[in-house]
N, CA, C and O atoms as a Tinker XYZ file with bonds, in Angstrom:
   428  protein
     1  N     75.506000   93.608000  109.710000    73     2
     2  CA    76.684000   92.912000  109.510000    64     1     3
     3  C     75.938000   91.974000  108.002000    63     2     4     5
     4  O     76.534000   91.390000  107.097000    81     3
     5  N     74.851000   92.106000  108.173000    73     3     6
     6  CA    74.355000   91.289000  106.508000    64     5     7
     7  C     73.861000   92.531000  105.364000    63     6     8     9
     8  O     74.403000   92.926000  104.332000    81     7
     9  N     72.741000   92.889000  105.969000    73     7    10
    10  CA    71.506000   94.078000  105.115000    64     9    11
    11  C     72.511000   94.465000  104.292000    63    10    12    13
    12  O     72.595000   94.053000  103.135000    81    11
    13  N     73.630000   95.559000  105.004000    73    11    14
    14  CA    73.955000   96.666000  104.197000    64    13    15
    15  C     74.801000   95.598000  102.744000    63    14    16    17
    16  O     74.271000   95.446000  101.644000    81    15
    17  N     76.044000   95.051000  103.113000    73    15    18
    18  CA    77.086000   94.348000  102.258000    64    17    19
    19  C     76.551000   93.193000  101.753000    63    18    20    21
    20  O     77.306000   92.226000  101.653000    81    19
    21  N     75.333000   93.080000  101.390000    73    19    22
    22  CA    74.012000   92.311000  100.544000    64    21    23
    23  C     73.540000   93.210000   99.674000    63    22    24    25
    24  O     74.047000   92.989000   98.575000    81    23
    25  N     72.992000   93.890000   99.655000    73    23    26
    26  CA    72.567000   94.965000   99.460000    64    25    27
    27  C     74.082000   95.984000   98.192000    63    26    28    29
    28  O     73.816000   96.396000   97.063000    81    27
    29  N     75.161000   96.087000   98.712000    73    27    30
    30  CA    76.017000   96.509000   98.239000    64    29    31
    31  C     76.409000   95.079000   97.170000    63    30    32    33
    32  O     76.119000   95.126000   95.975000    81    31
    33  N     76.801000   94.371000   97.525000    73    31    34
    34  CA    77.020000   92.915000   96.710000    64    33    35
    35  C     76.326000   93.055000   95.516000    63    34    36    37
    36  O     76.838000   93.022000   94.397000    81    35
    37  N     75.115000   93.217000   95.783000    73    35    38
    38  CA    73.821000   92.847000   94.429000    64    37    39
    39  C     74.335000   93.773000   93.431000    63    38    40    41
    40  O     73.784000   93.350000   92.415000    81    39
    41  N     75.051000   94.781000   93.073000    73    39    42
    42  CA    75.675000   95.341000   92.303000    64    41    43
    43  C     76.399000   94.302000   91.080000    63    42    44    45
    44  O     77.362000   93.644000   91.473000    81    43
    45  N     76.120000   94.190000   90.128000    73    43    46
    46  CA    77.021000   93.325000   89.347000    64    45    47
    47  C     78.695000   94.187000   88.826000    63    46    48    49
    48  O     79.879000   93.851000   88.791000    81    47
    49  N     78.110000   95.086000   88.585000    73    47    50
    50  CA    79.516000   96.043000   88.122000    64    49    51
    51  C     80.513000   96.269000   89.088000    63    50    52    53
    52  O     81.666000   96.426000   88.687000    81    51
    53  N     80.221000   96.320000   90.522000    73    51    54
    54  CA    80.651000   96.486000   91.475000    64    53    55
    55  C     81.663000   94.848000   91.827000    63    54    56    57
    56  O     82.730000   94.693000   92.420000    81    55
    57  N     80.879000   94.010000   91.257000    73    55    58
    58  CA    81.635000   92.728000   91.584000    64    57    59
    59  C     82.758000   92.496000   90.484000    63    58    60    61
    60  O     83.615000   91.622000   90.613000    81    59
    61  N     82.687000   93.310000   89.443000    73    59    62
    62  CA    83.650000   92.668000   88.435000    64    61    63
    63  C     84.892000   93.398000   88.502000    63    62    64    65
    64  O     85.892000   92.924000   87.963000    81    63
    65  N     84.942000   94.757000   89.250000    73    63    66
    66  CA    85.549000   95.580000   89.021000    64    65    67
    67  C     87.230000   95.018000   90.557000    63    66    68    69
    68  O     87.288000   95.649000   91.613000    81    67
    69  N     87.751000   94.435000   90.402000    73    67    70
    70  CA    88.858000   94.051000   91.710000    64    69    71
    71  C     89.140000   95.474000   92.665000    63    70    72    73
    72  O     88.980000   95.489000   93.885000    81    71
    73  N     89.449000   96.283000   92.109000    73    71    74
    74  CA    90.000000   97.813000   93.366000    64    73    75
    75  C     88.595000   98.003000   93.773000    63    74    76    77
    76  O     88.516000   97.759000   94.977000    81    75
    77  N     87.473000   98.330000   93.284000    73    75    78
    78  CA    85.912000   98.479000   94.346000    64    77    79
    79  C     85.611000   97.369000   94.783000    63    78    80    81
    80  O     84.986000   97.472000   95.839000    81    79
    81  N     85.807000   96.105000   94.380000    73    79    82
    82  CA    85.675000   95.343000   95.218000    64    81    83
    83  C     86.234000   95.070000   96.622000    63    82    84    85
    84  O     85.604000   94.762000   97.634000    81    83
    85  N     87.561000   95.249000   96.462000    73    83    86
    86  CA    88.754000   95.406000   97.207000    64    85    87
    87  C     88.463000   96.379000   98.390000    63    86    88    89
    88  O     88.525000   96.076000   99.582000    81    87
    89  N     88.094000   97.753000   97.805000    73    87    90
    90  CA    87.723000   98.679000   98.940000    64    89    91
    91  C     86.601000   98.648000   99.591000    63    90    92    93
    92  O     86.421000   99.428000  100.526000    81    91
    93  N     85.274000   97.384000   99.063000    73    91    94
    94  CA    84.625000   97.437000  100.011000    64    93    95
    95  C     84.639000   96.224000  101.015000    63    94    96    97
    96  O     83.849000   96.091000  101.950000    81    95
    97  N     85.671000   95.347000  100.676000    73    95    98
    98  CA    86.120000   93.967000  101.345000    64    97    99
    99  C     86.566000   94.861000  102.843000    63    98   100   101
   100  O     86.128000   94.744000  103.988000    81    99
   101  N     87.444000   95.622000  102.363000    73    99   102
   102  CA    88.459000   96.906000  103.554000    64   101   103
   103  C     87.661000   97.486000  104.269000    63   102   104   105
   104  O     87.931000   97.774000  105.435000    81   103
   105  N     86.372000   97.803000  103.623000    73   103   106
   106  CA    85.676000   98.944000  104.725000    64   105   107
   107  C     84.894000   97.960000  105.394000    63   106   108   109
   108  O     84.278000   98.233000  106.425000    81   107
   109  N     84.881000   96.761000  104.836000    73   107   110
   110  CA    83.441000   95.932000  105.817000    64   109   111
   111  C     84.736000   95.377000  106.901000    63   110   112   113
   112  O     84.459000   95.208000  108.089000    81   111
   113  N     85.900000   95.161000  106.480000    73   111   114
   114  CA    86.738000   94.392000  107.907000    64   113   115
   115  C     86.890000   95.677000  108.627000    63   114   116   117
   116  O     86.546000   95.520000  109.798000    81   115
   117  N     87.303000   96.989000  108.357000    73   115   118
   118  CA    87.293000   97.426000  109.323000    64   117   119
   119  C     85.766000   97.959000  110.023000    63   118   120   121
   120  O     85.688000   97.917000  111.251000    81   119
   121  N     85.031000   98.263000  109.536000    73   119   122
   122  CA    83.573000   97.987000  110.207000    64   121   123
   123  C     83.714000   96.801000  111.481000    63   122   124   125
   124  O     83.383000   96.987000  112.652000    81   123
   125  N     84.362000   95.404000  110.836000    73   123   126
   126  CA    83.885000   94.842000  111.840000    64   125   127
   127  C     85.079000   94.765000  113.039000    63   126   128   129
   128  O     84.646000   94.241000  114.065000    81   127
   129  N     86.373000   95.148000  113.105000    73   127   130
   130  CA    86.729000   95.533000  113.795000    64   129   131
   131  C     86.644000   96.242000  114.833000    63   130   132   133
   132  O     87.254000   95.972000  115.868000    81   131
   133  N     85.587000   97.614000  114.638000    73   131   134
   134  CA    85.638000   98.796000  115.425000    64   133   135
   135  C     84.066000   98.322000  115.728000    63   134   136   137
   136  O     83.515000   99.127000  116.479000    81   135
   137  N     83.267000   97.285000  115.353000    73   135   138
   138  CA    82.726000   96.488000  116.300000    64   137   139
   139  C     83.252000   95.841000  117.456000    63   138   140   141
   140  O     83.181000   95.946000  118.680000    81   139
   141  N     83.783000   95.166000  116.636000    73   139   142
   142  CA    84.435000   94.352000  117.927000    64   141   143
   143  C     85.564000   95.270000  118.847000    63   142   144   145
   144  O     86.473000   94.635000  119.382000    81   143
   145  N     85.531000   96.179000  118.960000    73   143   146
   146  CA    86.678000   97.015000  119.352000    64   145   147
   147  C     85.336000   98.051000  120.680000    63   146   148   149
   148  O     85.588000   98.458000  121.814000    81   147
   149  N     83.963000   98.161000  119.857000    73   147   150
   150  CA    82.854000   98.889000  120.567000    64   149   151
   151  C     82.153000   98.287000  121.384000    63   150   152   153
   152  O     81.362000   98.777000  122.191000    81   151
   153  N     82.523000   96.731000  121.136000    73   151   154
   154  CA    81.942000   95.461000  121.987000    64   153   155
   155  C     83.028000   95.216000  123.010000    63   154   156   157
   156  O     82.630000   95.363000  124.165000    81   155
   157  N     83.985000   94.963000  122.910000    73   155   158
   158  CA    85.175000   94.311000  123.978000    64   157   159
   159  C     85.983000   95.129000  124.986000    63   158   160   161
   160  O     86.664000   94.755000  125.941000    81   159
   161  N     85.675000   96.546000  124.432000    73   159   162
   162  CA    87.567000   97.532000  125.016000    64   161   163
   163  C     86.731000   97.999000  126.068000    63   162   164   165
   164  O     87.456000   98.238000  127.033000    81   163
   165  N     85.239000   98.300000  126.391000    73   163   166
   166  CA    84.890000   99.480000  127.461000    64   165   167
   167  C     84.854000   98.285000  128.850000    63   166   168   169
   168  O     85.351000   98.770000  129.867000    81   167
   169  N     84.390000   96.961000  128.997000    73   167   170
   170  CA    84.870000   95.922000  129.453000    64   169   171
   171  C     86.114000   95.990000  130.182000    63   170   172   173
   172  O     86.120000   95.955000  131.412000    81   171
   173  N     87.290000   96.098000  129.413000    73   171   174
   174  CA    88.787000   95.779000  130.112000    64   173   175
   175  C     88.733000   97.609000  130.237000    63   174   176   177
   176  O     89.453000   97.832000  131.211000    81   175
   177  N     88.436000   98.397000  129.929000    73   175   178
   178  CA    88.649000   99.579000  130.835000    64   177   179
   179  C     87.858000   99.855000  132.080000    63   178   180   181
   180  O     88.396000  100.525000  132.961000    81   179
   181  N     86.390000   99.319000  132.277000    73   179   182
   182  CA    86.052000   99.031000  133.537000    64   181   183
   183  C     86.822000   98.094000  134.272000    63   182   184   185
   184  O     86.840000   98.487000  135.439000    81   183
   185  N     87.439000   97.084000  134.152000    73   183   186
   186  CA    88.116000   96.161000  135.189000    64   185   187
   187  C     89.096000   96.986000  135.332000    63   186   188   189
   188  O     89.223000   97.109000  136.550000    81   187
   189  N     90.277000   97.966000  134.528000    73   187   190
   190  CA    90.977000   98.345000  134.719000    64   189   191
   191  C     90.856000   99.388000  135.877000    63   190   192   193
   192  O     91.803000   99.542000  136.647000    81   191
   193  N     89.915000   99.971000  135.984000    73   191   194
   194  CA    89.140000  101.117000  136.834000    64   193   195
   195  C     89.034000  100.456000  138.031000    63   194   196   197
   196  O     89.525000  101.022000  139.008000    81   195
   197  N     88.408000   99.186000  138.211000    73   195   198
   198  CA    88.624000   98.493000  139.239000    64   197   199
   199  C     89.970000   98.380000  139.744000    63   198   200   201
   200  O     90.311000   98.937000  140.788000    81   199
   201  N     90.739000   97.686000  139.050000    73   199   202
   202  CA    91.974000   97.323000  139.449000    64   201   203
   203  C     93.027000   98.452000  139.724000    63   202   204   205
   204  O     94.192000   98.104000  139.917000    81   203
   205  N     92.730000   99.646000  139.751000    73   203   206
   206  CA    93.488000  100.529000  140.048000    64   205   207
   207  C     94.233000  101.297000  139.180000    63   206   208   209
   208  O     95.149000  101.987000  139.629000    81   207
   209  N     93.969000  101.281000  137.975000    73   207   210
   210  CA    94.644000  101.690000  136.574000    64   209   211
   211  C     94.485000  103.061000  136.013000    63   210   212   213
   212  O     93.557000  103.703000  136.507000    81   211
   213  N     94.998000  103.489000  135.339000    73   211   214
   214  CA    94.685000  104.716000  135.174000    64   213   215
   215  C     94.378000  105.285000  133.727000    63   214   216   217
   216  O     94.454000  106.399000  133.210000    81   215
   217  N     94.050000  104.202000  133.364000    73   215   218
   218  CA    93.432000  104.233000  131.992000    64   217   219
   219  C     92.019000  104.879000  131.765000    63   218   220   221
   220  O     91.100000  104.440000  132.455000    81   219
   221  N     91.737000  105.957000  130.794000    73   219   222
   222  CA    90.433000  106.525000  130.825000    64   221   223
   223  C     89.470000  106.014000  129.984000    63   222   224   225
   224  O     89.804000  105.014000  129.349000    81   223
   225  N     88.300000  106.470000  129.808000    73   223   226
   226  CA    87.525000  105.385000  128.941000    64   225   227
   227  C     87.630000  106.225000  127.449000    63   226   228   229
   228  O     87.053000  105.688000  126.503000    81   227
   229  N     88.363000  107.557000  127.191000    73   227   230
   230  CA    88.232000  107.750000  126.130000    64   229   231
   231  C     89.513000  107.736000  125.262000    63   230   232   233
   232  O     89.414000  108.320000  124.183000    81   231
   233  N     90.522000  107.249000  125.516000    73   231   234
   234  CA    92.008000  106.953000  125.248000    64   233   235
   235  C     91.755000  105.439000  124.672000    63   234   236   237
   236  O     91.043000  104.489000  124.995000    81   235
   237  N     92.821000  105.748000  123.534000    73   235   238
   238  CA    92.997000  105.282000  122.301000    64   237   239
   239  C     94.308000  104.371000  122.815000    63   238   240   241
   240  O     95.270000  104.903000  122.262000    81   239
   241  N     94.737000  103.366000  123.530000    73   239   242
   242  CA    96.095000  103.152000  123.627000    64   241   243
   243  C     96.425000  102.703000  122.223000    63   242   244   245
   244  O     95.719000  102.575000  121.223000    81   243
   245  N     98.490000  102.379000  122.585000    73   243   246
   246  CA    99.041000  101.929000  121.204000    64   245   247
   247  C     98.840000  100.404000  120.817000    63   246   248   249
   248  O     99.082000   99.790000  119.778000    81   247
   249  N     98.295000  100.011000  122.066000    73   247   250
   250  CA    98.417000   98.205000  122.035000    64   249   251
   251  C     96.952000   98.006000  121.086000    63   250   252   253
   252  O     96.863000   97.113000  120.244000    81   251
   253  N     95.893000   98.939000  121.357000    73   251   254
   254  CA    94.445000   98.652000  120.860000    64   253   255
   255  C     94.663000   98.955000  119.101000    63   254   256   257
   256  O     93.600000   98.939000  118.481000    81   255
   257  N     95.651000   99.166000  118.445000    73   255   258
   258  CA    95.993000   99.027000  117.369000    64   257   259
   259  C     96.997000   98.099000  116.536000    63   258   260   261
   260  O     96.884000   97.661000  115.391000    81   259
   261  N     97.986000   97.947000  117.455000    73   259   262
   262  CA    99.294000   96.885000  117.024000    64   261   263
   263  C     98.821000   95.757000  116.927000    63   262   264   265
   264  O     99.073000   95.126000  115.901000    81   263
   265  N     97.702000   94.951000  118.323000    73   263   266
   266  CA    97.681000   94.083000  118.677000    64   265   267
   267  C     96.693000   93.404000  117.352000    63   266   268   269
   268  O     96.827000   92.261000  116.916000    81   267
   269  N     95.764000   94.355000  116.898000    73   267   270
   270  CA    94.878000   93.531000  115.796000    64   269   271
   271  C     96.045000   92.608000  114.131000    63   270   272   273
   272  O     95.980000   91.501000  113.597000    81   271
   273  N     97.071000   94.028000  113.872000    73   271   274
   274  CA    97.580000   93.763000  113.022000    64   273   275
   275  C     98.586000   92.574000  113.093000    63   274   276   277
   276  O     98.934000   91.812000  112.191000    81   275
   277  N     98.985000   92.618000  114.481000    73   275   278
   278  CA    99.946000   91.425000  114.624000    64   277   279
   279  C     99.190000   90.006000  114.619000    63   278   280   281
   280  O     99.582000   89.005000  114.019000    81   279
   281  N     98.208000   90.099000  115.286000    73   279   282
   282  CA    97.254000   88.837000  114.863000    64   281   283
   283  C     96.743000   88.603000  113.551000    63   282   284   285
   284  O     95.990000   87.632000  113.618000    81   283
   285  N     96.812000   89.072000  112.333000    73   283   286
   286  CA    96.816000   89.439000  111.559000    64   285   287
   287  C     98.094000   88.933000  110.674000    63   286   288   289
   288  O     97.978000   88.185000  109.704000    81   287
   289  N     99.497000   89.528000  111.222000    73   287   290
   290  CA   100.220000   88.866000  110.256000    64   289   291
   291  C    100.554000   87.576000  110.848000    63   290   292   293
   292  O    100.967000   86.802000  109.984000    81   291
   293  N    100.521000   87.082000  112.003000    73   291   294
   294  CA   100.818000   85.806000  112.792000    64   293   295
   295  C     99.829000   84.621000  111.273000    63   294   296   297
   296  O    100.263000   83.634000  110.679000    81   295
   297  N     98.537000   85.296000  111.146000    73   295   298
   298  CA    97.497000   84.713000  110.873000    64   297   299
   299  C     98.072000   83.833000  109.104000    63   298   300   301
   300  O     98.019000   82.722000  108.577000    81   299
   301  N     98.697000   85.543000  108.724000    73   299   302
   302  CA    98.455000   85.055000  107.048000    64   301   303
   303  C    100.077000   84.664000  107.089000    63   302   304   305
   304  O    100.495000   84.412000  105.959000    81   303
   305  N    101.273000   84.538000  108.338000    73   303   306
   306  CA   102.572000   83.466000  108.119000    64   305   307
   307  C    102.586000   82.474000  108.096000    63   306   308   309
   308  O    103.487000   81.845000  107.541000    81   307
   309  N    101.401000   81.832000  108.805000    73   307   310
   310  CA   100.864000   80.832000  108.891000    64   309   311
   311  C    100.300000   80.619000  108.062000    63   310   312   313
   312  O    100.523000   79.449000  107.750000    81   311
   313  N     99.453000   81.173000  107.261000    73   311   314
   314  CA    98.743000   80.978000  106.483000    64   313   315
   315  C     99.816000   80.438000  105.150000    63   314   316   317
   316  O     99.989000   79.276000  104.783000    81   315
   317  N    100.261000   81.327000  104.755000    73   315   318
   318  CA   101.783000   80.847000  103.346000    64   317   319
   319  C    102.713000   79.813000  104.056000    63   318   320   321
   320  O    103.305000   79.065000  103.278000    81   319
   321  N    102.935000   79.642000  105.296000    73   319   322
   322  CA   103.820000   78.951000  105.484000    64   321   323
   323  C    103.244000   77.691000  104.763000    63   322   324   325
   324  O    103.677000   77.136000  103.754000    81   323
   325  N    101.873000   77.295000  105.732000    73   323   326
   326  CA   101.240000   76.110000  105.047000    64   325   327
   327  C    101.298000   76.140000  103.498000    63   326   328   329
   328  O    101.965000   75.301000  102.893000    81   327
   329  N    100.674000   77.004000  102.927000    73   327   330
   330  CA   100.363000   77.208000  101.310000    64   329   331
   331  C    101.416000   76.923000  100.488000    63   330   332   333
   332  O    101.468000   76.691000   99.280000    81   331
   333  N    102.218000   76.978000  101.312000    73   331   334
   334  CA   103.971000   76.778000  100.075000    64   333   335
   335  C    104.380000   75.413000  100.356000    63   334   336   337
   336  O    105.349000   74.958000   99.748000    81   335
   337  N    103.607000   74.538000  101.409000    73   335   338
   338  CA   104.111000   72.652000  101.745000    64   337   339
   339  C    103.082000   72.366000  101.129000    63   338   340   341
   340  O    102.535000   71.432000  101.715000    81   339
   341  N    102.361000   72.769000   99.992000    73   339   342
   342  CA   101.190000   71.754000   99.783000    64   341   343
   343  C    101.037000   72.102000   98.830000    63   342   344   345
   344  O    101.185000   73.313000   98.668000    81   343
   345  N    100.541000   71.011000   97.305000    73   343   346
   346  CA    99.904000   71.301000   96.269000    64   345   347
   347  C     98.962000   72.460000   96.243000    63   346   348   349
   348  O     98.232000   72.795000   97.176000    81   347
   349  N     99.098000   73.301000   94.542000    73   347   350
   350  CA    98.019000   74.271000   94.315000    64   349   351
   351  C     97.237000   73.375000   93.985000    63   350   352   353
   352  O     96.091000   73.397000   94.435000    81   351
   353  N     97.652000   72.364000   93.122000    73   351   354
   354  CA    96.734000   71.594000   92.108000    64   353   355
   355  C     96.792000   69.491000   92.835000    63   354   356   357
   356  O     97.598000   68.722000   93.357000    81   355
   357  N     95.341000   69.504000   92.357000    73   355   358
   358  CA    95.656000   68.314000   92.754000    64   357   359
   359  C     96.318000   67.587000   91.431000    63   358   360   361
   360  O     96.186000   67.656000   90.209000    81   359
   361  N     97.194000   66.770000   92.489000    73   359   362
   362  CA    98.200000   66.016000   91.000000    64   361   363
   363  C     98.126000   64.651000   90.938000    63   362   364   365
   364  O     99.174000   64.116000   90.577000    81   363
   365  N     96.868000   63.658000   91.268000    73   363   366
   366  CA    96.445000   62.477000   90.608000    64   365   367
   367  C     95.310000   62.676000   90.301000    63   366   368   369
   368  O     94.718000   61.597000   90.284000    81   367
   369  N     94.073000   64.254000   89.802000    73   367   370
   370  CA    93.353000   64.217000   89.593000    64   369   371
   371  C     93.228000   63.778000   88.216000    63   370   372   373
   372  O     94.289000   63.669000   87.601000    81   371
   373  N     91.954000   63.453000   87.494000    73   371   374
   374  CA    91.911000   62.660000   86.345000    64   373   375
   375  C     91.729000   63.416000   85.104000    63   374   376   377
   376  O     92.046000   62.997000   83.991000    81   375
   377  N     91.352000   64.228000   85.284000    73   375   378
   378  CA    91.059000   65.480000   84.453000    64   377   379
   379  C     92.391000   67.172000   84.473000    63   378   380   381
   380  O     92.220000   68.295000   83.998000    81   379
   381  N     93.706000   66.521000   85.313000    73   379   382
   382  CA    94.738000   67.490000   85.644000    64   381   383
   383  C     95.299000   67.839000   84.111000    63   382   384   385
   384  O     95.298000   68.963000   83.608000    81   383
   385  N     95.778000   66.614000   83.488000    73   383   386
   386  CA    96.185000   66.835000   82.564000    64   385   387
   387  C     95.261000   68.170000   81.382000    63   386   388   389
   388  O     95.718000   69.181000   80.849000    81   387
   389  N     94.227000   67.726000   81.353000    73   387   390
   390  CA    92.890000   68.429000   80.668000    64   389   391
   391  C     93.070000   70.185000   80.685000    63   390   392   393
   392  O     93.099000   71.106000   79.870000    81   391
   393  N     93.139000   70.039000   81.733000    73   391   394
   394  CA    93.189000   71.633000   82.560000    64   393   395
   395  C     94.200000   72.066000   82.174000    63   394   396   397
   396  O     94.104000   73.029000   81.413000    81   395
   397  N     95.436000   71.616000   82.480000    73   395   398
   398  CA    96.844000   72.137000   82.376000    64   397   399
   399  C     96.847000   72.749000   80.640000    63   398   400   401
   400  O     97.550000   73.720000   80.362000    81   399
   401  N     96.271000   72.285000   79.919000    73   399   402
   402  CA    96.837000   72.411000   78.227000    64   401   403
   403  C     96.380000   73.890000   77.648000    63   402   404   405
   404  O     95.480000   74.697000   77.885000    81   403
   405  N     97.134000   73.821000   77.052000    73   403   406
   406  CA    97.735000   75.447000   76.588000    64   405   407
   407  C     96.319000   75.865000   76.061000    63   406   408   409
   408  O     95.838000   76.810000   76.686000    81   407
   409  N     95.485000   75.323000   74.961000    73   407   410
   410  CA    93.950000   76.312000   74.879000    64   409   411
   411  C     92.986000   75.956000   75.973000    63   410   412   413
   412  O     91.880000   76.492000   75.907000    81   411
   413  N     93.202000   75.227000   76.862000    73   411   414
   414  CA    92.003000   75.538000   77.796000    64   413   415
   415  C     91.521000   77.002000   77.830000    63   414   416   417
   416  O     92.349000   77.912000   77.787000    81   415
   417  N     90.528000   77.186000   77.887000    73   415   418
   418  CA    89.603000   78.582000   78.368000    64   417   419
   419  C     89.580000   79.322000   77.571000    63   418   420   421
   420  O     89.321000   80.443000   78.010000    81   419
   421  N     89.791000   79.266000   76.098000    73   419   422
   422  CA    89.961000   79.846000   74.541000    64   421   423
   423  C     88.853000   79.565000   74.299000    63   422   424   425
   424  O     88.502000   78.531000   74.867000    81   423
   425  N     87.882000   80.170000   73.505000    73   423   426
   426  CA    87.202000   79.932000   72.518000    64   425   427
   427  C     87.638000   79.723000   71.029000    63   426   428
   428  O     86.792000   79.489000   70.165000    81   427
């Protein structure tokens, strides 16, 4: 979780191109979800066998895919709801007029 992403992100050219950086981030998120699945699901499957369920160890249930996307959707919905209710810029900051000038950031 640390060494490989750290070494990949040392590359300056990778960080300057948004699509490449997004691809690395997507792979990292996917691998994290796979890691969590690897650690959590065998325990639930063993518990299912104890309770008399018919779920086998090598099957993937449709809820294994839907629940992470549903949880992420709820999180994003709450995030964007809160984002819409708050200002994106500090309205009473002393340097705000200077930052909002047309010539700001040009050489």
